[in-house]
N, C-alpha and C positions, 0 to 999 in steps of 0.2 A: 492616244490622241484621236478624237473624233474630227472627222473631216466633212466639209458640206458637199453637196452633190456638184456644186460648181468646182470645187477644188479637186474632187474626184475626176470630173469630166476633163479639166485641164491637165491633170497629172496622166490621164489616159492618152491624150493627144501628145504630150511631151514623150511619153514611152514609145509612141509610134514614130518619134523623130521626124514628124512633118511639121511644117510652119504653122505657127499659132498666132493669130493676128487679133488682138482686141483693141477697143477703143470706144470712143463716144462720138455719135454722128454730130456733125457740125449742124447749127441752126439755120442754115441757109438752103435746106431742100425744097425743090421746087415741084416735086412731082411724088406721086404714091409708088412710083417704080424705081426711084433713084435715091441713093444715100450719098452724103459728101462727108470726108474727113480729110484734114490735110495730111494727116499721117499716111494716107493711102497714096499719096503722090510719090512714095518711094518704090511703089511697083510698077513695071512697064505696061504699057497699053496691052490689054488682053491676058496679062498674067494670071488673073483671078478667075478668069472665065471656067465655069464648072464646079467652082467652090461652093460651099453652103455657107450663108450668110444667116446667123442666129442672133435674134434679137433678144437680149437677156434681161431687159428692163421694160418698164412702161406697159402700155396696153396695145401692143400692135394687133392687127388683124390675123396675120401669121407671124409665128416666130421663127421658122425655118423657111427660107427662100433661097432659090438657086441664082447665083450670079451669072448673067448672060453678057455683060460687057464691062470693062473698066478703063478709064482714060487717067493716065499718069499726070498730064498737065492741070488736071482740075481736082483730081482726088475723088472722082465720082464713080460709083459702081451703080451698074443698072441690074435689076433683078426681076425675077418672076416666081410666084405670082405678085401683083400690085397689092400694096397696102390700102385697103378701102377705107380706113379710118383716118388717112391722111398721111403726110410725108412723115418719115421716120425720124424727125429732128430730135436731138439730144437724147436719143436712146443708147445704151450701152450696146455693144454688139461683140461677137466673135465670128471670125471667118475661119471655118473648119473644113477639113477634107471630106467629111462624111456628115450627113444629116445628124443633128444632134440627138434626135430621137433613136437613132441606130446606136449612138454611143451610149445613151442611157439604157437601151435594152441590153446591151453588152454587159454593163456595169450590173444591172439587176440580175442577169443570168450568172454571173461571177459570184455574185453574193449568196 
């Protein structure tokens, strides 16, 4: 059975037994350095700091950004670097423990 790169990336994260968070950004972003999703309200303040936010759809300026803050009451994460092309509204995303390019490099080396 052939697998897509996305499936392999997600299986790799599963094998590491670290939390994998996926979703779609809400359409109410007001900044090029924040993203909002109601599903992120289940994580306490500052729980996601240091994780990597990977935008897996659309045309973001950067696909991998580092989370610098999160607020439970609003479901907003702040990240760096900022998206030059605008707020990341309606983009699908994954929150990963490592930069996605590092995971892809490991997959390529394993193949």
